[in-house]
C-alpha positions as CSV (number, residue, x, y, z in Angstrom):
1,V,-34.2,39.6,22.5
2,Q,-31.3,37.7,21.0
3,L,-28.4,39.8,19.6
4,Q,-25.6,38.9,17.2
5,A,-22.8,41.2,16.4
6,S,-20.9,40.9,13.2
7,G,-18.5,42.7,10.9
8,G,-15.3,42.7,12.9
9,G,-12.0,42.1,11.3
10,L,-8.4,43.3,10.9
11,V,-7.8,46.8,9.8
12,Q,-4.7,49.1,9.7
13,A,-4.5,52.1,12.0
14,G,-6.3,55.0,10.5
15,G,-8.7,52.8,8.7
16,S,-12.4,52.3,9.1
17,L,-14.7,49.4,9.9
18,R,-18.4,49.1,10.4
19,I,-19.8,46.5,12.8
20,S,-23.5,45.6,13.1
21,C,-25.8,44.0,15.5
22,A,-28.9,42.1,14.4
23,G,-31.8,41.3,16.7
24,S,-34.2,38.4,16.8
25,G,-37.0,37.5,19.0
26,R,-38.0,41.0,19.7
27,T,-37.8,44.2,17.6
28,L,-34.8,46.3,18.5
29,S,-37.0,49.4,18.2
30,S,-38.2,48.6,21.6
31,Y,-34.8,49.2,23.2
32,G,-32.0,51.6,23.6
33,M,-28.9,49.9,22.2
34,G,-25.3,50.1,23.3
35,W,-21.9,49.0,22.3
36,F,-19.2,47.9,24.7
37,R,-15.7,46.5,24.2
38,Q,-13.3,44.4,26.1
39,A,-9.6,44.2,25.3
40,P,-7.4,41.4,26.6
41,G,-6.6,41.8,30.3
42,K,-9.0,44.8,30.6
43,E,-12.4,45.3,31.9
44,R,-15.4,45.8,29.6
45,E,-15.9,49.4,28.8
46,F,-18.7,51.5,27.3
47,V,-18.3,52.7,23.8
48,A,-21.5,54.1,22.5
49,A,-25.3,54.1,23.0
50,I,-28.2,55.1,20.9
51,A,-31.8,55.7,22.1
52,R,-34.8,53.9,20.6
53,S,-35.6,56.7,18.2
54,G,-32.0,57.2,17.2
55,R,-32.2,60.9,18.1
56,S,-30.1,60.6,21.2
57,T,-26.6,59.1,21.4
58,N,-23.8,58.9,23.9
59,Y,-20.1,58.1,23.3
60,A,-17.1,57.4,25.4
61,D,-14.6,60.2,25.3
62,S,-12.0,58.0,23.7
63,V,-14.2,57.5,20.6
64,K,-16.0,60.8,20.2
65,G,-15.6,62.2,16.8
66,R,-14.4,58.9,15.4
67,F,-17.2,56.4,16.0
68,T,-20.9,56.9,15.1
69,A,-23.7,54.7,16.3
70,S,-26.8,54.3,14.1
71,R,-29.8,52.2,13.8
72,D,-32.2,50.9,11.2
73,N,-35.4,49.9,13.0
74,A,-37.0,48.7,9.8
75,K,-34.1,46.2,9.4
76,N,-33.9,45.5,13.1
77,T,-30.2,46.3,13.2
78,V,-27.9,48.8,14.8
79,S,-24.4,49.7,13.6
80,L,-21.2,51.3,14.8
81,Q,-19.2,53.1,12.2
82,M,-15.6,53.3,13.3
83,N,-13.2,55.7,11.6
84,S,-9.6,56.7,12.3
85,L,-9.1,53.5,14.1
86,K,-6.2,53.2,16.6
87,P,-4.4,50.1,17.9
88,E,-6.0,50.8,21.3
89,D,-9.4,50.2,19.7
90,T,-8.5,46.6,19.4
91,A,-11.0,44.6,21.4
92,V,-14.0,42.3,21.3
93,Y,-17.0,44.5,20.6
94,Y,-20.4,43.6,22.1
95,C,-23.9,45.0,21.4
96,A,-26.5,45.1,24.2
97,A,-30.1,46.2,24.7
98,T,-31.5,48.4,27.5
99,D,-34.8,49.8,28.6
100,F,-33.0,53.1,29.5
101,G,-32.5,55.0,26.4
102,A,-28.9,55.9,25.5
103,T,-27.6,55.0,29.0
104,M,-23.9,54.4,29.4
105,E,-24.3,52.2,32.5
106,S,-23.6,48.6,31.6
107,R,-25.6,47.3,34.6
108,L,-28.7,48.7,32.9
109,F,-28.3,46.5,29.8
110,H,-30.3,43.3,30.0
111,S,-29.4,41.4,26.8
112,W,-26.0,40.9,25.4
113,G,-24.9,39.5,22.1
114,Q,-21.8,37.5,21.3
115,G,-18.9,39.8,20.5
116,T,-17.1,40.5,17.3
117,Q,-13.3,40.9,17.2
118,V,-11.9,44.1,16.0
119,T,-8.1,44.2,15.6
120,V,-6.3,47.4,14.6
121,S,-2.7,46.9,13.5
122,S,-0.1,49.7,13.8
């Protein structure tokens, strides 16, 4: 499956942004989907994951209560709604596909999209 993230941009602290990931080649409903991010000089980190059905989700502690992962299997897309954004949320955000539900383990994701830049100004 090929993945393409989009929707990133520049937003002020406290603002909101919604990023999306579109799939091609295979239907995304076959996979659990995850979001990861990588800030300059830092390792890639898990952000959120959503199971195939959408009924199960996992979030990093740093984004719980602020970010919401969702999916529209009919449109072959997954999204990440990001609210109450903080400067420390600034990173390139990647979507990825897994055969392991809403896992948080990056090693279990087999397909990765190109990232989308999210910049939060203070």
